[in-house]
C-alpha positions in Angstrom: 31.9 31.2 2.3 32.5 28.9 5.3 29.3 29.3 6.6 27.8 27.6 3.0 30.4 24.7 3.3 29.1 24.0 6.9 25.6 24.2 6.2 26.1 22.3 3.3 27.9 19.7 5.4 25.0 19.6 7.8 22.3 18.9 5.4 24.0 15.9 4.4 24.6 15.0 7.2 20.9 15.2 8.3 19.9 13.4 4.6 21.7 10.8 4.9 20.1 10.0 9.1 17.0 10.1 7.3 18.1 7.6 4.4 19.3 5.4 7.2 16.0 5.1 9.4 13.9 5.1 5.9 15.9 1.9 4.8 16.1 0.4 8.3 12.4 0.6 8.7 11.8 -0.7 5.1 13.9 -3.7 6.8 12.3 -4.3 9.6 8.9 -4.7 8.1 6.9 -1.0 8.3 5.8 -1.0 5.0 5.2 -4.4 4.1 0.9 -4.3 4.6 -0.5 -0.8 4.1 -3.7 -1.8 2.6 -5.1 -4.3 4.6 -5.6 -2.6 7.9 -7.4 0.6 6.1 -10.2 -1.9 4.6 -9.9 -4.2 7.8 -12.7 -2.2 9.2 -15.5 -3.1 6.0 -14.7 -6.8 6.4 -17.4 -8.8 8.4 -16.3 -10.8 11.4 -16.8 -14.8 11.1 -20.4 -16.1 12.4 -20.3 -17.6 15.6 -20.5 -21.6 15.3 -23.8 -23.2 16.2 -23.8 -24.8 19.3 -24.2 -28.5 19.4 -27.6 -29.2 20.9 -28.1 -32.7 20.7 -25.6 -32.6 23.6 -27.3 -30.3 25.8 -31.0 -32.1 25.2 -30.4 -35.3 26.4 -32.6 -36.5 28.7 
């Protein structure tokens, strides 16, 4: 019977540790934006700005 109480105590401590780690990760912003990184590869890069050729071709 004492082993059951020991195992319940250990399991509660492990559960509290995982709960604390989860709360810490939520507060530190680990789950703020989980959609954008997965579709960022699908978005096109901005096109390069055209160079001003008037300044380079002056006599």
